[in-house]
C-alpha positions in Angstrom: 0.1 0.1 0.0 1.3 3.5 -1.0 0.5 6.8 0.7 0.7 8.8 -2.4 2.4 12.1 -3.3 -0.1 14.2 -1.4 0.1 11.9 1.8 3.8 11.9 2.1 3.7 15.5 1.5 1.5 16.2 4.2 3.1 13.9 6.6 6.5 15.7 5.7 5.3 19.3 6.7 3.3 18.2 9.8 4.8 19.9 12.8 6.4 17.8 15.3 4.9 19.8 18.0 3.0 23.0 18.4 1.5 24.8 21.3 -2.0 25.4 21.0 -3.1 29.0 21.4 -5.0 27.7 24.4 -1.9 26.3 26.1 -0.2 28.7 28.8 3.3 29.5 27.9 5.9 29.5 30.7 7.1 32.5 31.6 9.2 31.9 34.3 12.4 32.3 32.6 11.6 35.7 31.6 10.3 36.5 35.1 13.4 35.1 36.6 15.8 36.9 34.0 13.6 40.2 34.8 14.1 39.6 39.0 17.6 39.0 38.2 18.3 42.1 36.1 16.3 44.5 38.9 18.2 42.8 41.9 21.5 43.5 39.8 20.3 47.0 38.9 19.6 48.2 42.6 22.7 46.4 43.9 24.9 48.0 41.2 23.4 51.2 42.8 24.0 50.6 46.1 27.8 49.4 45.6 28.3 52.8 43.8 27.6 54.8 46.7 29.1 52.5 49.6 32.5 53.2 51.2 35.3 50.7 49.8 35.2 48.8 53.1 31.5 48.3 53.0 31.8 47.2 49.2 33.7 44.3 49.8 31.2 43.5 52.8 28.2 43.7 50.5 30.0 41.8 47.9 30.8 39.1 50.1 27.0 39.1 51.7 26.0 38.5 48.1 27.7 35.9 47.2 26.9 34.0 50.7 23.1 35.1 49.7 23.4 34.0 46.5 25.1 30.4 47.5 22.0 30.1 50.1 19.4 30.6 47.6 20.4 28.3 45.1 20.9 25.4 47.5 17.6 26.4 49.4 15.9 26.5 46.2 16.9 23.0 45.3 14.4 22.1 48.3 11.8 23.5 46.6 8.7 21.3 46.2 7.4 23.3 42.9 9.6 24.6 40.3 13.1 25.4 41.1 12.4 28.8 39.0 9.4 29.7 41.3 11.6 29.8 44.5 14.5 31.5 42.8 12.1 34.5 41.4 10.6 34.5 45.1 14.0 34.5 46.7 15.5 36.9 44.4 12.4 39.4 44.6 12.8 39.0 48.5 16.6 39.8 48.4 15.8 42.9 45.9 13.2 44.3 48.7 16.0 43.9 51.3 18.6 45.8 49.3 16.2 48.6 48.9 14.8 49.0 52.5 18.0 48.5 54.2 20.1 51.9 55.3 23.4 52.2 54.4 25.8 54.8 54.7 27.5 56.5 51.6 31.2 57.8 51.3 30.2 61.1 52.7 29.0 59.5 56.0 24.9 60.3 54.7 22.7 57.6 55.3 20.7 56.5 52.5 18.1 53.9 51.6 17.1 53.2 47.7 13.4 52.8 49.2 13.7 56.7 50.1 15.1 58.2 47.1 
């Protein structure tokens, strides 16, 4: 039994897998990238204003926090990306609400700017 030219052609161009318009798209990779971008932006803003010794302290704290976040989220029951997004948003809020001392000795917080 032969399929014929049109049957073969139809099979050859049929999509292997195409999401239907009704299927939700996974936006978590974009949400995580956005959360990381926002955190990094605020982190850089704080670093730029800190005294040298405080910059070193914040860098060390951020490295420890990243290690904690990644290890903590490996235990997540849900998708790890959901945990990473949540923890990253929480860290950004911490950075924004913390009071720091700038190079001139003035106290600042990103939340009050």
